[in-house]
N, C-alpha and C positions, 0 to 999 in steps of 0.2 A: 835775728836770733842766733844764727850760726856762729857769730863772733862773740856772743855773750857767754861769760863764764861766771857762775855764781861765786865760786871760791875766789877767783881773782878780784871780783867786785868787793867781797867782804875783806879780803886782804888789803886792798887799797884803802878802805875805810879804817882798818885797824892801824895802818902804818902812816896815817895822816900826821905830818909834823906840825908842831906849834906854829901858828901864824898862817897856815894854809887851809883855813876852813872852807874857802870857796872850792877847793879841789874835791870836796866831799859831795857837792851838789849833783854832779854828773852820775856818780855811782848810785846815789840814792834814787835819782830819776830812773836809772836803768832797772833797779829793783821793782819799782812800780810798773814799769812798762813790760819787762820780760818775765817777771814772776807773778805779780799781782794782776796782770792782764789789762792794764789801762792803755788806751790808745795813746801813742806818743803825742798827739795833738792836745790831749787833755792833761798833760803833766808839764807844768811850767817851773822854770828856775828863776828866782829873784824877780817875780812879777807882781805888781800891785793887784790885790783882790778885794774881797768884801771887807776885811778887817785890817788890812795893812799890806806889808810886803814880805811874806814868808820866804824862807830859803827855797823851799820846794812846795808846790801846791798840786794836788790831784783833784781834778774836777769831775763832776757827774751831773746828769740831767736833773732838772727840778720839775719836769713834767709839763712845762709850758714851751711854746714856740714863739720865736721873735717875728718881727715884721717880714723877714725873708724866709719864714717857715723853717727855720733851723732851731734845733733844741737849745733852750737856754741852760747854761751850765752854772753850777754853784761850786763854791770852795768846799769840797767834801772832806778832804784831808789836808791839814797844813803841817809843815815840818820845820822844826828848828834844829839846826846842826851846830855842834860846837867842837872845836879841835882840842878842847881841854879834857885830858884823860880823867875819867872818874867823876865828872861833873853831874852825870845823871845816875850813876850808881849810888852816889851820896844823896840820901833823901832830903837833906836840908837844902843843898845847892840845887837839886832838881826842882823843888818847890819855888825857890827864888827865881830860877830861870822861867818856870811856867808862869809865875806871877807877872814878870816883865813882858813876856812874849804872848800872853793870852789875848792881847789886843788883836792878834791875827785871827782869832776865832770869830767867824761871822755868824749870822742868824741861822745858817743852814749847815754849819760845820759839824761833822759827826766825830772826827778823830783828830787829836793833836799828837803828832809823833816826834819824839826826841831822839837824836842820833849823835853819838860821840864815839871815839875809837874803841871803847870797851863794850858798848851796849847799844841796842836799839830798844826803845820803849814806846808803846802805843797806849794812849789814854783816851777812853771814850768821853766825849764832852757833850753828849746829848742823851735824851731819854731820862726816865725817872730814876734809873740806877746810877746816874753820873757820879753822884757823891760817894757811892759805896763800892763801885766796881774797881777791882784792883787793876793796876797797870799791867800790861803784858810786857814782860821783860825777856829780852833775847840777848844773852851775853854772846859777843862775837867770837870769843875764843873757842867755843864749842859748837857754833851754829852751822848747821847744814841746810841745804835747800828744802828738804822734806819738812824739817821742823819749822822753818820760816813760813812755808806755805800753810802748814797745819795750824800754827799758832795765830796766824793773821788771816784766817778764813773770812772773818767779818769785814776785813778791809778790802777784800777782792773787788774788782770792777763789777762783776755780775751782781754783787750785793749792794752796790753804791747807788745813791740817788733816791729821790722822792718816789718815783714810780715803783721801785722795789719795796719801799716801806709801805706804800699804800696797798700793794698786793698782799704783803704779809699781814697787814691790819685786817684786810677783808677776809683773810683766812682765820682770823681769831687772835692774832698776836697783838696784845694791848701794851707791850713794853714801851712803845714810842709815844703813847698818849702824854701830852704835856702835863707835867705836875711840877711846876717850878716852885722850889722852896726858897722864899725870899726872906726868911728869918735870919738875921745876922747872928752868926755863932759867937761873936764877941772876940775881943783881942786875946783872950786866954785859950781860945780853941786852937787845935792843931793847924799848921799852915795849909795843909791839904784842904781842910774844911773851909778855911777862909778863902782860899783860891776858888773852890767850888762855888761858894756864895757869890763872889765877885763876877765869875763867868755867868752864872745863872741870872744875876741881876742885869748884867749887860745885855744878855740875850733877850730877857723879858722886855726891857725898854726899847731895844732895837726893833723887836716885833711889834710893839705898840706903835712906834713911829711909822 
């Protein structure tokens, strides 16, 4: 932690040159470990998971234990990084990338995070409000550590995983009750609505299997 600098990390992301996307993975991982509180062992770079091989994956407990009595981890947050300036600030290209990379979203994934040199964006991909919840947008040019921490409170490690969700449900929070909307919005619907439908359908059939 002593060698970590939030400002230097953000600067490295902002100054990513074209063709150097892989250089973003380390700084993104550092943000999850040093700011959002994930153990280093639970944040992987370019590693196969439930739905594919995301650039970065943050894992969390699913509440079960394996044969060796170790907690089973799930792909809680998946990250797609791009070295193309503006590709996620533009709503059209943002949805195009999400459409192609939503294959990384597993049955237990809660958040899909998009990172490029101009912005960090977090999209909730679980719960009944998935289709209407706005993306959390963090422009890097004005971002400080306090804002990063406050805007991404729901992504922090202490809130990650099934045990936390179950505890919240027992306290009366019904927001995570499955209400999968499987009605196709049609080809004329906004790309965001179409993407939401495709992710929901995939999640539903994965859970049925």
